[in-house]
LUMVEXMI-465443 format. One line per field, with one value per residue (C-alpha): residue in one letter; x, y, z. Coordinates in pm, whole numbers, plus 50000, padded with zeros to 5 digits. Layout:
residues N
residu = A, ...
px = X, ...
py = Y, ...
pz = Z, ...
END
This chain:
residues 606
residu = X, X, X, X, X, X, X, X, X, X, X, X, X, X, X, X, X, X, X, X, X, X, X, X, X, X, X, X, X, X, X, X, X, X, X, X, X, X, X, X, X, X, X, X, X, X, X, X, X, X, X, X, X, X, X, X, X, X, X, X, X, X, X, X, X, X, X, X, X, X, X, X, X, X, X, X, X, X, X, X, X, X, X, X, X, X, X, X, X, X, X, X, X, X, X, X, X, X, X, X, X, X, X, X, X, X, X, X, X, X, X, X, X, X, X, X, X, X, X, X, X, X, X, X, X, X, X, X, X, X, X, X, X, X, X, X, X, X, X, X, X, X, X, X, X, X, X, X, X, X, X, X, X, X, X, X, X, X, X, X, X, X, X, X, X, X, X, X, X, X, X, X, X, X, X, X, X, X, X, X, X, X, X, X, X, X, X, X, X, X, X, X, X, X, X, X, X, X, X, X, X, X, X, X, X, X, X, X, X, X, X, X, X, X, X, X, X, X, X, X, X, X, X, X, X, X, X, X, X, X, X, X, X, X, X, X, X, X, X, X, X, X, X, X, X, X, X, X, X, X, X, X, X, X, X, X, X, X, X, X, X, X, X, X, X, X, X, X, X, X, X, X, X, X, X, X, X, X, X, X, X, X, X, X, X, X, X, X, X, X, X, X, X, X, X, X, X, X, X, X, X, X, X, X, X, X, X, X, X, X, X, X, X, X, X, X, X, X, X, X, X, X, X, X, X, X, X, X, X, X, X, X, X, X, X, X, X, X, X, X, X, X, X, X, X, X, X, X, X, X, X, X, X, X, X, X, X, X, X, X, X, X, X, X, X, X, X, X, X, X, X, X, X, X, X, X, X, X, X, X, X, X, X, X, X, X, X, X, X, X, X, X, X, X, X, X, X, X, X, X, X, X, X, X, X, X, X, X, X, X, X, X, X, X, X, X, X, X, X, X, X, X, X, X, X, X, X, X, X, X, X, X, X, X, X, X, X, X, X, X, X, X, X, X, X, X, X, X, X, X, X, X, X, X, X, X, X, X, X, X, X, X, X, X, X, X, X, X, X, X, X, X, X, X, X, X, X, X, X, X, X, X, X, X, X, X, X, X, X, X, X, X, X, X, X, X, X, X, X, X, X, X, X, X, X, X, X, X, X, X, X, X, X, X, X, X, X, X, X, X, X, X, X, X, X, X, X, X, X, X, X, X, X, X, X, X, X, X, X, X, X, X, X, X, X, X, X, X, X, X, X, X, X, X, X, X, X, X, X, X, X, X, X, X, X, X, X, X, X, X, X, X, X, X, X, X, X, X, X, X, X, X, X, X, X, X, X, X, X, X, X, X, X, X, X, X, X, X, X, X, X, X, X, X, X, X
px = 48479, 48612, 48577, 48889, 49094, 49025, 49206, 49073, 48723, 48817, 48947, 48620, 48439, 48651, 48567, 48197, 48163, 48405, 48468, 48183, 47956, 47601, 47321, 47068, 46960, 47105, 47444, 47648, 47972, 47898, 48265, 48595, 48658, 48360, 48516, 48842, 48654, 48449, 48754, 48961, 48682, 48633, 49003, 49041, 48748, 48971, 49202, 49162, 49219, 48983, 48972, 49352, 49390, 49090, 49260, 49595, 49442, 49237, 49555, 49728, 49454, 49406, 49533, 49601, 49923, 49849, 49636, 49491, 49371, 49047, 48846, 48938, 48827, 48504, 48411, 48546, 48277, 47989, 47708, 47801, 47880, 48222, 48583, 48847, 49109, 49178, 49281, 49322, 49499, 49252, 49297, 49449, 49218, 49152, 49166, 48808, 48474, 48372, 48702, 48697, 48346, 48403, 48699, 48481, 48220, 48482, 48610, 48259, 48189, 48518, 48462, 48106, 48245, 48487, 48807, 49019, 49146, 49456, 49474, 49739, 49584, 49884, 49704, 49467, 49556, 49682, 49449, 49390, 49515, 49302, 49243, 49332, 49038, 48743, 48895, 48764, 48960, 49082, 49013, 49304, 49351, 49273, 48929, 48838, 48978, 48701, 48445, 48607, 48606, 48234, 48169, 48349, 48157, 47829, 47911, 47996, 47663, 47486, 47646, 47912, 48238, 48465, 48746, 49041, 49178, 49528, 49596, 49937, 50075, 50406, 50665, 50686, 50311, 50232, 49969, 50205, 50203, 49823, 49833, 50086, 49860, 49527, 49440, 49536, 49185, 48929, 48719, 48917, 48984, 48929, 48897, 49231, 49590, 49824, 50168, 50401, 50578, 50943, 51191, 51565, 51617, 51422, 51622, 51943, 51814, 51737, 52090, 52236, 51995, 51902, 51598, 51309, 51070, 50697, 50558, 50265, 50241, 50194, 49902, 49691, 49754, 49648, 49951, 49910, 49864, 50208, 50516, 50765, 51031, 50958, 51140, 51105, 50973, 50814, 50470, 50201, 50057, 50338, 50593, 50834, 50923, 50674, 50711, 50616, 50579, 50760, 50488, 50707, 51026, 51085, 51385, 51389, 51501, 51217, 50961, 51115, 51091, 50724, 50660, 50856, 50682, 50341, 50434, 50583, 50273, 49994, 50139, 50083, 50179, 50398, 50654, 50693, 51038, 50880, 51192, 51312, 50966, 50971, 51335, 51285, 50950, 50963, 50748, 50965, 50954, 50576, 50438, 50458, 50367, 50261, 50035, 49994, 49716, 49595, 49853, 50144, 50266, 50176, 50276, 50046, 49991, 49655, 49381, 49625, 49505, 49666, 49615, 49755, 49843, 50082, 50265, 50208, 50562, 50450, 50313, 50656, 50853, 50984, 51039, 50926, 51123, 51331, 51704, 51656, 51403, 51424, 51223, 51089, 51229, 51102, 50753, 50763, 50877, 50598, 50340, 50476, 50448, 50079, 50014, 50148, 49918, 49628, 49684, 49730, 49392, 49234, 49301, 49095, 48816, 48759, 48513, 48643, 48448, 48571, 48676, 48999, 49097, 49039, 49245, 49536, 49551, 49502, 49770, 50041, 49897, 50059, 50044, 50187, 50287, 50446, 50486, 50319, 50389, 50758, 50801, 50629, 50837, 51159, 51048, 50969, 51318, 51478, 51585, 51538, 51373, 51657, 51940, 52164, 52065, 51697, 51742, 51963, 51701, 51424, 51618, 51698, 51334, 51205, 51466, 51335, 50978, 51080, 51297, 51048, 50769, 50965, 51056, 50692, 50576, 50818, 50671, 50322, 50431, 50541, 50201, 49964, 50162, 50348, 50161, 50025, 50233, 50560, 50858, 51170, 51450, 51322, 51189, 51527, 51695, 51508, 51731, 51523, 51528, 51902, 51963, 51784, 51977, 52102, 51867, 51565, 51686, 51764, 51417, 51252, 51459, 51351, 50990, 50875, 50701, 50336, 50328, 50504, 50543, 50526, 50610, 50476, 50453, 50100, 49998, 49772, 49617, 49276, 49378, 49660, 49406, 49187, 49484, 49470, 49649, 49987, 50209, 50121, 50337, 50697, 50595, 50728, 50481, 50281, 50230, 50190, 49857, 49631, 49276, 49139, 48806, 48677, 48392, 48112, 47886, 47614, 47840, 47905, 48239, 48319, 48628, 48845, 49133, 49404, 49721, 49997, 50018, 50375, 50308, 50002, 50204, 50486, 50246, 50085, 50419, 50607, 50346, 50470, 50806, 50922, 50956, 51292, 51496, 51352, 51015, 51051, 50775, 50771, 50858, 51190, 51294, 51431, 51332, 51663, 51561, 51250, 51451, 51708, 51437, 51262, 51594, 51683, 51361, 51326, 51580, 51350, 51025, 50946, 50637, 50681, 50644, 50376, 50561, 50482, 50780, 50656, 50819, 50792, 50602, 50915, 51137, 51328, 51231, 51588, 51631, 51282, 51360, 51664, 51449, 51319, 51662, 51795, 51505, 51601, 51969, 51883, 51703, 51347, 51051, 50858, 50835, 50555, 50585, 50348, 50422, 50149, 50034, 49719, 49596, 49652, 49616, 49805, 49794, 49518, 49360, 49010, 49015, 48727, 48694, 48951, 49227, 49134, 49398, 49275, 49395, 49294, 49178, 48816, 48905, 49232, 49233, 49267
py = 48024, 48060, 47768, 47610, 47728, 48054, 48085, 48433, 48572, 48885, 48681, 48498, 48830, 48982, 48686, 48705, 49079, 49133, 48815, 48570, 48534, 48622, 48744, 48925, 48675, 48382, 48267, 48077, 48033, 47827, 47822, 47976, 47646, 47727, 48067, 47903, 47655, 47929, 48138, 47841, 47722, 48069, 48126, 47779, 47838, 48019, 47714, 47423, 47168, 47325, 47033, 47022, 47393, 47414, 47159, 47342, 47681, 47540, 47397, 47733, 47916, 47665, 47756, 48110, 48011, 48262, 48571, 48719, 49078, 49133, 49208, 48862, 48690, 48888, 48883, 48578, 48322, 48546, 48704, 49051, 49315, 49398, 49417, 49179, 49453, 49637, 49970, 50182, 50494, 50695, 50877, 51222, 51498, 51737, 52100, 52187, 52156, 51877, 51696, 51737, 51606, 51322, 51217, 51246, 51020, 50761, 50761, 50716, 50421, 50260, 50305, 50179, 49843, 49827, 49978, 50240, 50517, 50731, 51067, 51316, 51662, 51840, 51898, 52148, 52516, 52685, 52891, 53244, 53180, 53261, 53030, 53197, 53036, 53128, 53369, 53190, 53210, 52877, 52771, 52527, 52150, 52136, 52290, 52017, 51749, 51845, 51740, 51397, 51375, 51452, 51196, 50928, 51017, 50999, 50654, 50535, 50661, 50431, 50124, 50082, 49920, 50161, 50260, 50493, 50756, 50882, 51235, 51339, 51676, 51770, 51941, 52222, 52294, 52650, 52517, 52274, 52462, 52454, 52083, 52018, 52170, 52060, 51805, 52020, 52161, 51951, 51741, 51829, 51557, 51271, 51016, 51097, 50999, 51271, 51230, 51482, 51381, 51451, 51474, 51414, 51775, 51895, 51680, 51811, 52167, 52091, 51965, 52273, 52514, 52641, 52825, 52616, 52739, 52674, 52639, 52550, 52470, 52773, 52625, 52629, 52994, 53331, 53492, 53836, 53723, 53585, 53775, 53524, 53333, 53017, 52686, 52341, 52069, 51730, 51770, 51525, 51378, 51492, 51251, 51533, 51856, 52138, 52517, 52609, 52952, 53019, 53170, 53219, 53093, 52950, 52813, 52436, 52377, 52589, 52397, 52067, 52181, 52267, 51914, 51770, 51982, 51886, 51519, 51550, 51717, 51558, 51233, 51367, 51415, 51121, 51148, 50961, 50970, 50994, 50998, 50673, 50522, 50600, 50510, 50166, 50100, 49784, 49967, 50281, 50334, 50357, 50477, 50797, 50730, 51016, 50845, 50525, 50322, 50455, 50276, 50342, 49991, 49999, 50301, 50291, 50466, 50623, 50358, 50105, 49847, 49652, 49278, 49194, 48889, 48794, 48480, 48428, 48347, 48228, 47913, 47818, 47817, 47477, 47416, 47765, 47894, 47577, 47520, 47417, 47681, 47758, 47874, 47617, 47777, 47501, 47543, 47919, 47870, 47618, 47859, 48144, 47937, 47869, 48222, 48382, 48167, 48239, 48616, 48606, 48436, 48719, 48948, 48727, 48661, 49008, 49271, 49624, 49938, 50113, 49981, 50185, 49994, 49659, 49765, 49891, 49596, 49327, 49493, 49463, 49200, 49367, 49176, 49250, 48941, 49007, 48875, 48919, 48799, 48892, 49021, 48719, 48490, 48654, 48610, 48243, 48204, 48372, 48688, 49045, 49267, 49520, 49269, 49233, 48867, 48964, 49216, 48969, 48692, 48929, 49032, 48670, 48567, 48848, 48760, 48402, 48525, 48765, 48526, 48240, 48472, 48585, 48228, 48125, 48417, 48312, 47961, 48109, 48313, 47991, 47838, 48133, 48411, 48720, 49028, 49204, 49524, 49336, 49466, 49261, 49514, 49803, 49561, 49392, 49735, 49830, 49861, 49622, 49357, 49404, 49320, 48984, 48654, 48564, 48267, 48491, 48748, 48472, 48324, 48661, 48708, 48368, 48342, 48681, 48709, 48688, 48980, 49316, 49347, 49077, 49196, 49449, 49468, 49565, 49672, 49361, 49492, 49331, 49005, 48958, 49003, 48748, 48507, 48506, 48838, 48772, 49078, 49296, 49300, 49379, 49590, 49513, 49387, 49683, 49535, 49184, 49257, 49554, 49667, 49757, 49889, 49744, 49877, 49628, 49611, 49799, 50104, 50056, 49989, 49685, 49657, 49346, 49232, 49127, 48925, 48890, 48556, 48471, 48571, 48339, 48058, 48112, 48115, 47791, 47608, 47772, 47848, 48075, 48146, 48502, 48634, 48576, 48868, 48825, 48954, 49320, 49561, 49911, 50065, 49877, 50009, 50333, 50473, 50360, 50000, 50045, 50203, 49924, 49660, 49842, 49897, 49526, 49427, 49706, 49565, 49265, 49461, 49587, 49780, 49943, 49890, 50014, 50090, 50318, 50419, 50459, 50750, 50820, 51133, 51285, 51217, 51540, 51714, 51742, 51365, 51314, 51527, 51312, 50997, 51110, 51212, 50869, 50705, 50887, 50797, 50433, 50396, 50373, 50471, 50647, 50711, 50746, 50805, 50816, 51010, 51010, 51357, 51534, 51582, 51237, 51033, 50705, 50403, 50158, 50396, 50521, 50896, 51085, 51159, 51438, 51200, 50899, 50813, 50741, 50383, 50265, 49905, 49963, 50168, 50035, 49900, 49528
pz = 52236, 51882, 51642, 51492, 51306, 51490, 51821, 51904, 51922, 51728, 51432, 51400, 51428, 51150, 50925, 51009, 50943, 50655, 50457, 50519, 50216, 50301, 50077, 50291, 50554, 50360, 50489, 50229, 50425, 50735, 50836, 50728, 50548, 50326, 50253, 50150, 49931, 49767, 49687, 49566, 49336, 49190, 49120, 48970, 48737, 48485, 48457, 48219, 48497, 48747, 48991, 49024, 49087, 49316, 49541, 49522, 49595, 49884, 50037, 49989, 50179, 50460, 50805, 50679, 50500, 50224, 50282, 49963, 49961, 50145, 49829, 49699, 50020, 50032, 49664, 49480, 49406, 49516, 49319, 49442, 49179, 49323, 49217, 49354, 49347, 49670, 49526, 49215, 49103, 48902, 48574, 48537, 48655, 48368, 48484, 48390, 48564, 48329, 48385, 48762, 48805, 48558, 48774, 49083, 48924, 48830, 49187, 49326, 49094, 49194, 49566, 49535, 49420, 49712, 49570, 49741, 49515, 49471, 49290, 49187, 49220, 49065, 48735, 48899, 48877, 49193, 49408, 49273, 48919, 48616, 48321, 47989, 47806, 48029, 48279, 48588, 48913, 49047, 49405, 49404, 49446, 49818, 49769, 49521, 49749, 49992, 49730, 49707, 50086, 50097, 49825, 50026, 50342, 50150, 50016, 50365, 50494, 50245, 50399, 50131, 50238, 50417, 50190, 50176, 49941, 49869, 49749, 49621, 49512, 49354, 49572, 49314, 49289, 49407, 49652, 49819, 50152, 50168, 50087, 50364, 50629, 50481, 50752, 51048, 51084, 51273, 51038, 50726, 50465, 50712, 50432, 50268, 50322, 50193, 50039, 49878, 49557, 49643, 49354, 49365, 49255, 49557, 49798, 49647, 49686, 50051, 50108, 49935, 50108, 49761, 49631, 49499, 49227, 49258, 48907, 48686, 48312, 48089, 47899, 48218, 48309, 48174, 48009, 48162, 48524, 48594, 48480, 48628, 48432, 48235, 48288, 48132, 48362, 48307, 48460, 48559, 48241, 48011, 47867, 47784, 47967, 47914, 47963, 48319, 48473, 48801, 49021, 49325, 49487, 49834, 50015, 49970, 50327, 50466, 50261, 50376, 50737, 50688, 50561, 50853, 51115, 50978, 50985, 51332, 51474, 51267, 51117, 50763, 50490, 50402, 50123, 49794, 49638, 49300, 49079, 49233, 49192, 48821, 48770, 48930, 48762, 48549, 48292, 48306, 47929, 47901, 48235, 48435, 48796, 49023, 49279, 49478, 49629, 49967, 50181, 49947, 49867, 49498, 49284, 48984, 48651, 48568, 48597, 48745, 48998, 49282, 49319, 49663, 49869, 50148, 50256, 50630, 50746, 51089, 50925, 50794, 51122, 51228, 51600, 51710, 52013, 52002, 51967, 51605, 51504, 51133, 50835, 50590, 50278, 50051, 50194, 50136, 49777, 49711, 49853, 49639, 49321, 49382, 49508, 49189, 48978, 49213, 49192, 48815, 48789, 48988, 48692, 48461, 48710, 48852, 48750, 48707, 48794, 48477, 48134, 48152, 48466, 48297, 47996, 48207, 48446, 48185, 47973, 48238, 48478, 48781, 49109, 49453, 49652, 49988, 50338, 50673, 51025, 50993, 51349, 51504, 51286, 51405, 51765, 51706, 51556, 51859, 51672, 51791, 51530, 51563, 51520, 51217, 51195, 51173, 50892, 50706, 50736, 50631, 50321, 50233, 50279, 50060, 49798, 49805, 49756, 49480, 49280, 49313, 49199, 48892, 48796, 48834, 48620, 48345, 48355, 48335, 48031, 47861, 47936, 47895, 47728, 47845, 47963, 47651, 47667, 47728, 47528, 47583, 47542, 47755, 48016, 48052, 48069, 48386, 48696, 48905, 48633, 48578, 48944, 48922, 48894, 48547, 48505, 48557, 48307, 48057, 48109, 48046, 47730, 47596, 47710, 47835, 48170, 48268, 48514, 48482, 48861, 49125, 49476, 49728, 50107, 50212, 50563, 50601, 50922, 50884, 50720, 50971, 51247, 51069, 51082, 51464, 51508, 51355, 51331, 51034, 50718, 50805, 51106, 51453, 51713, 51840, 52185, 52321, 52495, 52432, 52373, 52033, 51917, 51590, 51381, 51329, 51026, 51214, 51250, 51622, 51787, 51997, 52215, 52220, 52437, 52194, 52238, 51985, 51801, 51905, 52266, 52286, 52132, 52385, 52678, 52562, 52525, 52816, 53085, 53357, 53195, 53131, 52776, 52605, 52471, 52119, 52239, 52143, 52048, 51902, 52237, 52239, 51898, 51758, 51415, 51261, 51334, 51120, 50839, 50837, 50810, 50526, 50347, 50378, 50201, 49942, 49690, 49642, 49605, 49255, 49368, 49710, 50085, 50321, 50644, 50937, 51149, 51505, 51684, 52060, 52157, 52314, 52012, 51926, 51604, 51470, 51489, 51345, 51041, 50970, 50941, 50602, 50484, 50578, 50393, 50073, 50108, 50185, 49853, 49986, 49769, 50041, 50413, 50666, 51039, 51332, 51649, 51915, 52007, 52126, 51767, 51617, 51935, 51969, 51743, 51836, 52082, 52021, 51960, 51812, 51444, 51460, 51560, 51350, 51094, 50741, 50722, 51067, 51086, 50992, 50684, 50553, 50201, 50262
END
C-alpha cells in the first residue's frame, strides 16, 4: 500500500522513478517529505534569512499544495549537473552548415541536462533553392529536423531523461506544406511537436479566400533562380521588414484546409497565433518570438527559458461536495505569494546548459505560475465544467493568481531590484500590463517589477499524477477510472489502474452513492466547452496556455475546422486538438511508436 501522503500506488512510483534523489545505489530521499525538505532548503539558500524561507517553502510544498516544475523537484539540492528549467527555446538557426550543426550541438547540450527545446526552422532555405554564395542546393527545413530527431533518440538511448522538442515554421515559408505533413509517415519526427506560426494577415486571407504568397528573404537566395516579385516582410530574426522573394502563390483557404486536415487526421500540427503572441508580449519592444517550449505554454525569445509551477486548487476547497463548498481565496493568495518568491529564486540557483540561456533568463527573470486540478476542484464545488458558473469561477481564480503574483513581484523588486532589462515606459505600454488593476500599474511605475512575466498554464501531467492524480492543468477529467501504461526508469512499461482524485474522494465520503451531475469528463463535453474555458483564463495569463481540445472520432470535419477559427476570434494564443483515429490512437491508450504523441506522460516536459 502507498505511504502517506500518497494515496495511490502510481503516485509513489512516479516520485520514486522521477523525483526521488538517488546517487547510484545511495538513496538520499527516504520519503517524499525528504524531497520537499531538500527542495525547500535549496531554494531558501539564496535568501538572507534562509531558515525562515526554508520553513515557508517547505510548508508551500507539503501535501502537494504547490507543484513546481519537475526539473526543480528532481534537481534542486542535488549534486547532479542539471538545469532546474523545464524547457528552452534555442537560438536562431543560421542557414549554413556551421550554423545548423552549432544549433544542433546547443540543443544536445541542453537536452543532456534535462531541458526540452523549441526551434523555429523558418530561417532555413526552402527545398531545392540555391545559395548565392556557395551555390549548394538546399534540402529544406524538414530534412534537417530529422537530424534533430535522431539526436534526441540517441540521447534517450544513453539513459538521459526523456524530453520533448517543438518545431515551428512560418505559414508563408515555401516548405510549409511539407512541414504540415512531416509526421504522417511511420517513424518520422517522433520526438517533435509541430506548430505552424499563423499570422493575422494569413487568417484574414483565409476569411477573404485570397491568394497567399510563399516567400523567403532575398539575401538567402541566388538572384537568378527565382524571378518572382519582391515584397517586404518581417522575417524570423529581423527587427524590421526585409526584402523577400515570392517563390510561389497558393490560395490561403486551401493551405488552411491542409493544416486542418492534417490536424484532424494526425493530431498535428498545432497553430500559434504568432502576431497576438508578440503583440501581447510584456517585452514586446525588445523581443521577437517565433517559437515556444514543447507544450506551448511559454512563448520565448531565442535562448529563453521557462520556470514553471502550479497551484494545486484541490487543496484549497473547503467542505468539498458539501452545501457550503467554496474556494479558500486567502489560502490561494498566500500560496501564490510564496510561490512567486520560490520560482524567482530558481533563476538564481539553477545551472544553465549555455551561457546565452543564463544571460537571457537572468535579464528578464520570466516565470510561469499557473494552476492545476481545476476540473476536480469544480467537481468538488458542485460545478459542471461546461457551465457558465464554472468558467466564471475559473476566470476569477486565475485573475486572483495573476494579480497576487504581480503584486508580489513588485514587492520583490522593492527588496531585490527589478529585472535587469526593465524599461518602465514601454513595459507599461504593453496591452497586458495596461489591462491590470491601477494599483499594480502604479506599483510598477514606482518600483519596477522583479519578473517580466508571471503566469502560464502548463500541462502538468506528471506532477499532477504525482499529487495523487488530480486533474491536469485546466483540462477536464479524462475519465474517472482507466488504465494507463507508464514508462519506468528501466525502459519498460508498467500498467496501472487509475482513478480520478475527486472521484476517489467522493467514494470515500459517499460510499455507494451515484455520481452527482458535476462529475463530467471529456466525453460529456463538446469542443466549444474547452474553448470557453481557455478563453476565460487567457486574459490573466501573460505567457500562454497548454490546452488540448479533445474531439470525438466521429466529429465532422467542417465543425472541426471551425474550432481553430473560433480560437483566433476568442483571442487565444494557440490551439491544439486531439481526435482519436487509427494513426494517432486514443489518449492514454498504448499504441506502438507510430501512434505515440510527443508529449505523452513519459516524455512531456514537466
